[in-house]
N, C-alpha and C positions, 0 to 999 in steps of 0.2 A: 503493500500500498504506500503509496506516495504521500508524502508530507510537502510541508511550506512554511516558510519561516511568519514568523504573526511577531508586531510587535506593540505593547500596551504601550500608550503614550499620555501625558498630560497638558493639554491642551492650554495654549495660554493663554489665558480668556479668562477676563473678568463675571463674565457671569458665570453666575452658582449654579444653574441647568448641568454646565458643562466640566464641575471638579469632579470628575472621577475617571478613571482610565479608559480608555479606548482600543480595541486593538483596530489595529492595520497590517497587510500584510504588505513583506518583503518582496519585494523584485528580485530577483536573481541578480542586476548589476551591482546591490547596494547589499549582499548580506554582510559583506566582509566591511560594510563604511558603518550599517547602523547597529551600535553597540547602547547597549545601560548608560545613560548618561548626555547622549550624545544631543544637539541641536538638530530637529528633523521643517519639515513641510510637507503637513497632506492635508486632503481636501477635508470641509466640513460640508456636508452633504448639504445640514439644513439650509444652511447660507451661499450654497456652490459656488466658494472662493476659497483661497488658499491660505491655512492660517500657522504659526510656528506653534513645536509641542515640545517634549522633550521625553526621546524614551528612556523609558520606569525598566522594560522588562521584554527580554527575548527568549520566543517559547519556540516550540516547535508544533504542527496543531494539524490532523486529516487534511488530505488538499477537498476532501469529496465535505467539508461542512459545509456552515452556512457563507455567501458569498460577503467580501470583505475591500471593502477601498483599500489603495496602495499608498503607501509610502509617494510621497511627488519628488522631494530630494532631501541631501542630506546638506544644513546647514555650515556646519562642521567637525570635522572630526575628531575634535576634542571633547572629553567627556564632563561638561562645566557642573553638572548635579551627577554626584556620586552617591551611593547609597544612604548614607550617613542624613546628609541634608534633607532628601526624598523625606526623611519621614521625620526626620523633626519640623519641617514645615506642614506636614502632615499634622503630623500629635498640635503640636502650636493652633494649626489654623482650627481642626477638631474641637479643641478646648474652645475654642474661643465663637465657634460655630460661622467659622470661613471658607475659602478657599485658600488650596494651598496656592494656588498658582500668585495669589496677593503675596505671600510670607517670600515666594523663589521672587518673584519679581524685586523687592527688593535686596537680600540676600547675594543675587548675581547679577553682574554690572552685564552692561549692552556690549554684545559683542563688537571689537574694532582688528580691523581685519588687519593692516599694518601693525596695532601693538600683535596679534597673536602669531602673525611668520618671523617676528622676530624677537620673539621667544623661544619658539618653535627651533627656532636656527641657532639661539646659542644653548643648544648641550642640556646636562643633563646639573641638574644642582649640588653642589657637595652639602658631605653635611656638616655643619654647625660645629665647633669646639668652643667648647668655654672655658675661659683660663681662668687656672688655680686661682689668682688673686680674686677676681672675681667671685668662684666660690664663697670662699672665705669672708669676702665683703657680703655676699648675699646673709650668709648663716651668721655672719655678726647687728646684719640688720635685722634679721627676722627674730635674734637672740631676745628681740622686748617683747614679747610674747611666748612663752614658754611654752613648746612643743607646737609649734604653727608650721613650722619646716616639716616636721613628719606630717601632723593631721595632711599637709600638700600633699605628700605625695604617697600618702596612705588613699586619696581621694574624698575628702569629707565632706559637708558641708558644714561651712562656720562663717560665723557673724563676727566684725570685732568692730568696737570704736578705734577711728585713726588717732595718733598722733597727733596737738595742735604745734603749733609753732613754724616757722619755717625752714630751713637746713641750707647750708652751702659746699654744692657740691666741687668735688677737687679739680672742679673743670673752672672755680669761680661763678655760676653761674643759682640763685637763690630758687629754691622748690618750697613746694609744701612738702611737711613729713610724711603726708600720705602717698606723695608719689615715690618717694625711695623705697616707703613701704613696699607699696605692687611692683616697684621695677625688681626689688630684692624676689619677691616670692617668685616673678616669673623666670627671673634669669636661673634661680633651683630648680624652675621646674625644666626647664631649655638642658640643662647641666645636665638633670636625668634622661634627656633623648626623647622632651614629650614638650608640643604645642602650649603657648599660653595664649587666654583671650584678654584683653584689657577691654573693657568698655566702660567709657568715661561720656557726660552730657555732652563736654562742649568742645570746639578747637582752642580756648582757654586749659582744660585741664589735659584736652590730650597734646600740645607742647610741653607743661611740666614733666610730665610722665616720659615723653623722648627721651627730655633734657636728660633724664634723671639715667634713660637707657645706652645712652648712643655711648658713654664709654661703656658698658660691659658688655655690650654684644658683638658678634663678629658678623661683617659683615655681609651685606643680603639677608641677616637674618630676622632684622626691624621690619616688619611690614605696614605703610600707614594705610590705614582706610578710613574715609571720610570721601562728602559728597565734595566738597572742596576742590579736589581735583578733578582736574580732567578727563576725559571718559578715557581718553587711550592707558595714561596714569593707572586710573581707575581698574583699567581690566587687566594691564600686566601685572597688579596686585595681586589679580584673585589669581590669575595662572601662575603665581608663585606661591600661594597659600594652598594651589593643589596637588604642588607637589609631594615624591613623599620622602621628605627634609623637613622633621619641626621647625618650629618659625614663631616669633612673638608678634601677633596683628594688635594693632593698637588703632580704637577708632570710635564711632560712635556709635547708636542703639542697635545700628541692623547690625553692624557686626560680630556679636550674640550667636548669628547664621554663620561665620565663618566655618568653611569646612578643612580645619587645619588638620593633619599630619598628626596622629598617637594623641588626640586632644589632655593634655593635664592639667589645664588648669580655666577658669571661667571665673574672672574677678569684676565685679561691680561698684563700680565706685560712686555714691551718692544716690542710690536708688532713689531716693524723694523727688530728686531734680525732676519736673515736669516732660524739659527735653528726650527723658526716655521715656516717656510717652508717645508709644508711634503713633500718629493721629491719621495715618492711612488704614483702611480697611486690610485686617477684621480688626486692628489695633491690641496686637499684642502685645504689651507692657516688657521691656527689654528684662525686667527680675520673674517673668514670670519664661520667657522664652528660654531665661536661663535655668532654672528649674529645670524644663521638660529635656533639655539637653541633658544637663549633669543625669536624669532618669535614663538614660538613653546610651549615653559615650561612659560616663562611672569617673571622668574626669574630677576633679578638686572644683568646688564651689567656695567663693568667694563675699562675701556682701561688706563693703567696709563706707566707713563715713565718719565725722564728725557726729552726726547726728545717727539715731536710729528710730524709723519707719517702722509704724504697726505694722503693717505689713510681712514685715522681717520677724519682728516681736512675737508677731502672734506664732510662726515656724519656730520660732526660739522658745515659745511655752510649750509647745505640744514635743518638740524634741529631736521637729527635722530638721532643723539648725542649730547647730553646737556654738554656741558662743566662749571667744577665747577674750581670756583679761591680759594683761597686762602686765608685768611682772613690776614695774611701778608706777602708781597713776600720775601724770603731770596736766593740769593745766592751764589754760589764764586767767589772771588775774582783775576778774569781772567785776566791779562796782555798779550797786542799782544807784542811780542817780535823780533827783528828784527836787522842785521849788524850794529852796530853802526860805525859813521868816526872815523877812525883809527884803527880798529878791521881788521881783515883777510876779503876782502870777499869770503861771503861763508861757513861763520863760521857753524859750526852743531850745535854746542850751543853755544852763543851771548852771552856777560856777566850778562847782567842784570840775565838773566837763570841760569847762573854757581852763580852769588852770590846769585840767591836765594836758592840754593841747599844748598849753603855751609851755609847757616842761617839757614836754617830747620835740615839741620845734626843736630845744635848745640843742638835738643830739641827731635829726634826723627828721624825717617825715611822720606824717600822722595821717589817719586815714579818718573820713569823716562819711558814714553812708546813712544815705534820703533814701526816701521810698519812690519817688516818682523823677523823670528823665526833664529838662524844658526848666523855662523859669515860672512860670505861674500857670500849671498845669488844669488848677478850679479855678473858675472865676463866679462869684455873686452878685447879687444884687447889695448893695452898698446899705440902702437903708431897710430891706427886711431880709435880708440872708437869705433870699430864695439861689437857688441855682441858677446860671443864667445859661440861655439854651437857644443854640440855634432858630433863625426862623427858619429857617426852610428846611430840614430834616430833622431839629429837636436832636441834636447833637450838646455836648457840652463844647462850652467857651472856655479856650482859654488863650495866654498872652506870649507874645514869644519873646518881648522885653518888656519896658519899662515904658508907660506910655503908647506904645502899639495898640495897633487896631487888636477890635481880639477876632481870635479867626476860630471855626470849629474842627474841632479834633476832629471828626466823621468826614466830612464831604468837604475843608479845608475850604471853604466860604471864611470871607470877609463879613464884620455883622457890624458895620460903622455905625449904623441907626437903628442899635439895642436901644429896646425898650422893657423894662420888667414885665408880664405878664401877671404878675400880682398886686405889685401899686405903680406900673406904669413909671418906675424911675428910670433916669436914664445912667446913672452912676453905676459904678461896678467896682468888686473890692476881690481884692487877691486872697482867696481860700486856702490858699495854702500854697509853698514855696518848693520847687525845686532842686534840680540839682546845679544849673547854671544862673540860679535867686540865691541860692546859698553860698553857692562861690562869690556873686559879688556880695552878700553881706559879710561872709568870715573874710576877705579878702581885704574888707574895710576895716574889719576888728584886729585883724593883725597885719599891718603894714609893714613894705619891704618883706615879703614872704609868698616864694611861689605859689601858685594855686593852679592842680592840676586838676581836670573836671575828666569822669572817664563814665560813659553811660553808653547807650546805644549810637549814638549820633559821633560822640570820641573816645572811637575804642583806642584802652591804656592798657596792655597787659603787663608792663614790668617800670619800676620805678626806680632811680636809683638813690641810692642811703643820704647824700644832701635833704636838708632840711624842708622841707614842701607841705601845703594844705592839699590831699589828692580827698576830691566831694566825688563818692562811686553811688552810683542806683545798687539795690541788693543785683547781686550776682556777676557784676560789671567790676570790682574790685581787681585793681592789681597787684602783681607781687612787687614787693619791695625787699631792694636790696638787705639781707640782714632782718629785716621784719620791721614792722610800724612803731615807732615808737612811743604809741599810744591810739588807740580806737574807741571812737566815740557815733556811737549808734544810735540816731535820729529817728523820730517818724516812726520808732516802733504803735506806738496808742493808735494811730491811724493805720498800719496795716494790724494790727488785732483787732479792726472795725469789718474787715471784708468779708462780706457775706458766702465763706465756703465751709463746706464741712471741714478739712485739715488746716483752717490757715494757725490755728496753736500750732502745729506741724511746722508747716511751712514755715514763719516767723521763726523756729526755734533753727531752724536747718539757716534761714539765710543768716542772722547773729552768730551761731555756733562758727559758719564758716569762714563769716569775718573779722570773729575773736581770731582766729585760728591762725589771721595772717601776723598776728600782732609777739614781738619779740619776746624771748623770753622775759617773764618780771614786769612785761610793759601792763599800762592799765588800760582796759576797757570797759568805760563808762551806756552801760545800758540805760537811758532817757526816758524817762516817766512814763512808766513802766514797772505795774506788778502782779503779784499772780503766780500760779503754777507755774506757764511759762518760763516769766522771769527766773524764780528762785533754780528753774533746770538748769539757769544758761549761767547764773552765779554760783551753782555747785556743780557744776559742768557735767551735772547725773539728766544726760537725752534719756539716756532705755527705759531708767525707772519712770521720767515722762510719760514713753510711749505706752509702758506697764500699763498705765492708769490711765491714759487716753483708750488702751484696748477694756481697759476692766467698764470703762464707763459705758461704751460703744456694746458688749453685750446685751444687757439690757433691750436695748433700744434695734437690735439687730440688723447696728449697721456696720459698713462697709470698713475692715476687713474681716469681721467677724462672721461675715456670711455674705455670700457673690452676687454683685448685684447685675442685672442686665437691662437692658431699655428695647422698647420695641418702637420702633415710630411709622407712621400710613397716614394709610387712609384710614378711618372710620372701622368702615368695614375689614377692610385687612389686618390691623389691628384686633379688631374684636375677634374674626377666625381664627388668629395666630393665638391666642389665649384658651381659645373653647380647644384648639387643637397640642397647647402643654396640659390640658386640664385634665385628656384625656389620656395624653401619652405618660403624666405624672402625676397619678392620683395620690403619691403623699405629698403635693404640696398643696399645700392648705389656702384659703382662700387670705388669709391677712398675709400672707407672700407677693400678692399683687397687689400690685397699688395704680388705680385707675379703672378704661382710660380716661382720658380726659383731654379736653380740646384743645388744640392747639392751633396757629396759623396754616400748617400742613396736613393736619387732618388730623389727627389725635398722639396719645402717648401711653404708656405703659411704663411704668419699673416692675420690675420681678424681680425677689429676694428668696436667694435660695442657698443649702448648705455647701459645704463642696463635696460631700457624699451626692448630692443630686446634680452632680456637674456637667456629668457625661449627659446624662438623661437629657437634662433640661436642654445642653448645646444641643445634640440631636432633633429634638424637638424642635426648637426654633430653625437650624438647619433646617430641614423637611419644609418647614411653611416658608419658609423665605421664597428656595427653589419653588414649591408647590404655586404663589404666588406670582415668579416670575415666569413660568410657565402660562398660569392664565391670562396673564399681558401677552405674550406671545399670542397665545391664541386671541383673543378680542381685538389684537393691531392687523391680523392678515389684511391686507388688500387697502390699509391704510399708508398714507407716505410719513415715513422715517421710521427709526428706533422701538420699536416696547418697551414702555415704561413699566418697571416693577413701581409698586405702590409701596413696599414692606424696607423698611432696614432697621438691621438687630443691633447692637452693639455691647459684647459682655467687658464684665470687669471694667468699666468707664474709672478713668481714673479722676476726674474733678466731679464726679455729680453730684450736685446737693438735695441731700433730703432733707 
């Protein structure tokens, strides 16, 4: 009996109904080229066109079986989709009720022909050899946490509170102590013949890690992976990762999927940073993807940060992740500053913080953290204090400089003839000070002092050790050579007023990351903030704060105590999805489903469920999305334009406000 070669492929398409394997016959002339992991082009019968796909499996089947369409061509003979990456993408997508192709689109760069030819012509990669001196250096750095080096080699799941204060490298550059710690863990892993994947939120953190690794890693073993690189550079780096030699990969959230050879460590720095939450479908957080990967690969998993998120603390509490304490506790000198008797009430910078800044400037740079960029990000009516709104789109008005015509922060239009909708006054008042206004005010208070503004408009990554006032927005603080001689944290009370379930966690993270930039012994002043968050910063007990937050959320069934999914779409589609969910998961109580409620787009519902029901809930939601997409396609037959589905599902929403 004759047989034929059959390729099972995953079509690269965002359509949910195509998120499964399809069988295609392999023509005789392509048998040698069609292998697992390569990109091919196949006909899509329902659309009558050719589409890209990944070959997942190749098998033999009876030639007398059902007729199959044939593979049209092979895009490249390079196997860009290893079995481990497909398994990770499939598992992560199923957990999030999404499509595996959406995750692979994030993990695998677009093919660049010239870069591929150059790489193939370069020949095999030599095995990296770590110098004995670098191995000894890594062991010395890791000794700060007893048992950490051994736990990394044993493939454990770990969480640790990174040491504060910057450190000076042998090259003379200054980086955070956390960067040196993660670099040492990666060097230790590479010396053992295994690969390390280091995931950080942004290019600032990535730059510090690369500086810490530059002199410790053999040439070619450090791979940079981020979207700021050109397409050919990203693709060439990806081809290096695919080789059979270990390496260290440093990058942002999608780096967690890097298909390295012999994975030995996946490290996530500052997992509470919103930049690690993937905004594109299916929205898998880098932390969750790392947990799935650890189960599949058995590599060590390390969560590190100056604070502890409630998500990681929950894993520590159930014993899934082990907490690694430091040999000796170190913390910044935090002072809770408030207005003293005799001072003007509501003074933005109390006398104690002002004095600390003045003393710090005598020795070096001083950091002042503010909540917002710009000059006056919020304007209000000078008479009745009603927020000033744009007459065109009702967006908030702001001012770029003193006496400037107010402009809308949403549509950008000027409002020269603004009039208050409440009292018809035409006078405006600045309700808050941004980074530029703060720099202006403090520049007058400290004459003949260099003032540096660091925010999204004025990016600054490093400052020297000379005296300077550095006014930075949260998350944009530059590294100072030798550390800041004083740190003043302003606008903390405004930050805590944000309407967000995790605002306490976020504020503690912003302040802790800024405080960790201080030189050893330098004062850190938190202005006009009291309560549990301020106490956690002052005592440097962020993990205890996370435990308290977790305990308070448990009786309220708030994440991360439970998982949460949102269902958006037309009212009919949302109700149908919820009915299907109740039938598929009968143990789901009525209290677990909130809504649906009416929205501008139709309706929205929130589903809260225990982790044990995660697979069943995700499968039910996914099937509802596929069914809705098929209904939309059938109803759109004969109409111009593509079919429009009406149902959208998001699991584990990072910024859900309950």
